[in-house]
C-alpha positions as CSV (number, residue, x, y, z in Angstrom):
1,M,-50.1,-21.0,54.5
2,N,-46.7,-19.2,55.4
3,S,-43.8,-19.8,51.9
4,S,-40.4,-18.8,51.8
5,M,-38.6,-17.4,48.9
6,K,-35.3,-18.9,47.5
7,I,-33.0,-17.2,45.1
8,Q,-30.4,-18.8,43.5
9,G,-27.7,-18.1,40.8
10,V,-25.8,-19.9,38.2
11,L,-23.1,-18.7,35.6
12,R,-22.1,-21.2,32.9
13,V,-19.2,-20.6,31.0
14,I,-19.7,-22.1,27.4
15,E,-16.4,-22.3,25.0
16,H,-18.3,-22.9,21.1
17,P,-16.6,-21.7,17.6
18,F,-19.6,-19.0,17.7
19,D,-19.1,-15.7,18.0
20,R,-22.7,-14.9,18.9
21,V,-24.8,-15.9,21.6
22,L,-26.2,-19.1,20.7
23,S,-29.9,-20.0,22.1
24,T,-30.5,-23.3,24.0
25,P,-31.4,-25.4,21.6
26,E,-28.1,-24.7,19.4
27,L,-26.1,-25.3,22.3
28,L,-27.4,-28.5,23.1
29,I,-26.9,-30.0,19.8
30,A,-22.9,-27.9,19.7
31,L,-22.6,-30.0,23.6
32,R,-24.1,-32.9,22.5
33,R,-21.5,-32.6,19.1
34,G,-18.0,-31.8,21.2
35,L,-18.1,-28.3,19.4
36,A,-18.8,-26.8,22.7
37,H,-17.6,-27.5,26.5
38,E,-19.1,-26.0,29.9
39,V,-18.0,-25.0,33.1
40,V,-20.5,-24.4,35.5
41,R,-20.5,-22.5,39.0
42,S,-23.0,-21.3,41.8
43,N,-22.7,-17.8,42.6
44,M,-23.5,-15.7,45.7
45,V,-26.1,-12.8,45.2
46,V,-24.6,-10.7,47.5
47,N,-26.4,-8.1,50.3
48,I,-26.7,-5.5,48.2
49,G,-28.4,-8.0,45.4
50,L,-31.0,-8.5,47.8
51,D,-31.7,-5.2,48.9
52,A,-31.8,-4.0,45.1
53,L,-34.3,-6.5,44.3
54,M,-35.7,-5.3,47.3
55,A,-36.2,-1.7,46.4
56,L,-37.0,-2.7,42.8
57,L,-39.8,-4.8,44.3
58,G,-40.8,-1.7,46.0
59,G,-40.4,1.0,43.6
60,G,-38.4,2.6,45.7
61,Q,-40.9,4.2,48.3
62,G,-39.5,4.7,51.8
63,S,-36.0,5.6,50.4
64,P,-34.2,2.0,50.6
65,T,-30.6,1.7,51.2
66,V,-29.1,-0.1,49.1
67,G,-25.1,-0.9,49.6
68,G,-24.7,2.2,52.0
69,T,-26.6,4.7,49.0
70,V,-30.0,5.6,49.6
71,F,-32.5,5.5,46.6
72,T,-35.7,7.2,46.1
73,A,-38.9,6.7,43.6
74,A,-36.9,8.5,41.4
75,T,-33.5,6.7,41.4
76,Y,-34.1,3.0,42.3
77,P,-35.2,2.2,38.6
78,T,-30.9,2.4,38.5
79,L,-30.7,-0.5,40.0
80,F,-31.8,-2.8,37.0
81,V,-28.9,-5.4,36.2
82,R,-27.0,-3.3,33.2
83,Q,-23.5,-4.9,33.1
84,M,-21.7,-8.4,33.9
85,R,-17.8,-7.5,34.3
86,V,-15.1,-10.1,34.2
87,T,-11.6,-10.4,35.6
88,E,-8.6,-12.2,35.3
89,Q,-7.7,-11.8,39.3
90,V,-5.1,-14.4,40.7
91,A,-6.6,-16.8,43.1
92,P,-9.7,-15.1,43.8
93,T,-11.0,-15.4,47.2
94,A,-14.8,-17.0,47.3
95,P,-17.8,-15.0,46.9
96,A,-19.0,-13.6,50.1
97,A,-22.3,-11.9,51.2
98,G,-20.6,-8.5,52.0
99,D,-19.2,-8.2,48.9
100,S,-19.3,-5.3,47.3
101,A,-16.7,-4.9,44.5
102,L,-15.3,-7.7,42.2
103,Q,-11.1,-8.3,43.7
104,G,-9.9,-7.9,40.0
105,T,-10.2,-5.3,37.6
106,P,-12.4,-5.9,34.4
107,V,-10.5,-7.0,31.5
108,W,-13.8,-7.1,29.6
109,T,-17.6,-5.5,30.3
110,F,-20.8,-6.9,28.8
111,D,-23.5,-4.2,28.9
112,S,-27.2,-4.5,27.9
113,V,-28.0,-0.8,26.7
114,G,-24.6,-0.2,24.8
115,G,-20.6,0.6,25.6
116,G,-18.8,-1.8,27.1
117,D,-17.0,-4.8,25.2
118,A,-19.3,-6.6,23.7
119,L,-23.5,-6.4,24.4
120,M,-25.4,-8.2,27.1
121,T,-28.6,-9.9,25.9
122,V,-31.4,-9.9,28.7
123,T,-34.1,-13.3,28.6
124,Y,-36.3,-15.0,30.6
125,P,-36.1,-18.3,29.8
126,S,-38.4,-19.6,32.5
127,G,-41.2,-17.9,35.3
128,G,-39.0,-16.9,37.8
129,Q,-35.9,-16.5,35.9
130,V,-33.8,-13.6,34.2
131,R,-30.6,-15.0,32.0
132,F,-27.5,-12.2,31.3
133,S,-25.7,-13.3,28.1
134,G,-22.8,-12.3,26.2
135,V,-20.1,-13.6,24.2
136,V,-16.3,-12.9,24.3
137,P,-15.3,-13.2,20.4
138,A,-12.2,-15.8,19.5
139,I,-10.1,-13.0,18.4
140,S,-10.1,-11.3,21.8
141,L,-8.7,-12.1,25.6
142,N,-6.5,-15.1,24.5
143,G,-3.7,-16.3,26.8
144,K,-5.8,-14.8,29.8
145,T,-7.0,-16.8,32.5
146,L,-10.4,-15.5,33.6
147,T,-11.6,-16.3,36.9
148,E,-14.1,-13.8,38.3
149,E,-17.3,-12.4,37.2
150,G,-19.8,-9.7,38.9
151,L,-23.3,-8.5,37.8
152,F,-23.9,-4.7,38.3
153,S,-26.7,-2.6,38.6
154,Q,-26.8,1.1,36.5
155,A,-25.8,2.4,39.8
156,G,-22.9,0.9,39.9
157,K,-23.7,-1.6,42.8
158,L,-22.7,-5.6,42.8
159,I,-25.4,-7.8,42.6
160,A,-24.1,-11.4,42.1
161,R,-20.7,-12.4,42.2
162,T,-18.4,-15.9,41.4
163,T,-15.3,-17.1,40.3
164,F,-13.9,-19.5,38.0
165,S,-10.5,-20.7,36.2
166,K,-11.2,-20.6,32.1
167,V,-7.9,-20.0,29.8
168,K,-9.2,-18.2,26.9
169,T,-7.6,-19.1,23.5
170,S,-8.2,-18.2,19.8
171,A,-10.0,-21.5,19.2
172,F,-13.3,-20.1,20.4
173,G,-15.4,-18.2,21.9
174,L,-16.7,-17.6,25.3
175,Q,-20.5,-17.2,26.3
176,F,-21.7,-16.5,29.6
177,E,-24.8,-16.9,31.0
178,H,-26.0,-15.4,34.3
179,T,-29.2,-17.2,35.1
180,L,-30.7,-16.0,38.8
181,S,-33.7,-17.9,39.6
182,L,-36.4,-17.0,42.4
183,A,-38.8,-19.5,43.3
184,R,-40.3,-20.9,46.5
185,A,-38.6,-22.8,49.0
């Protein structure tokens, strides 16, 4: 029996009064109690992201090309998602498969191994899923309208991108959750 695979990405931007990443049960309670509000957007796993996933699955064997760069068995580990970047680009265009960069200059960077503006945590909420999460605290980015988000590999390659619009005020922090799902189609 043949099967095909489908990759899907979703970005949730959740405003809440806490300066930390809330767990799924905590988020559900906060949403039910009206303490949190969310914006949910589908994303585009760009062509480079698909190539990076294949290079990771192949262990870099055969020197795969990802975003114009040849990776080897020694360098393919740098294709893991390391950063989530957020911009305030005015009217960014919708994501497209051929995107290789964000349109705006990042105003906030989450990083999974340190550095950046805040820590990005990586979790696996269900089989075939990986989630990248971080919080912009209430005291940061106030007055900015955030509009674009992307996931980047350690090698600096854009993996996935989405657009949204959220005005940041000092009344809340913003939790970003970017979930990628791989399933049989």
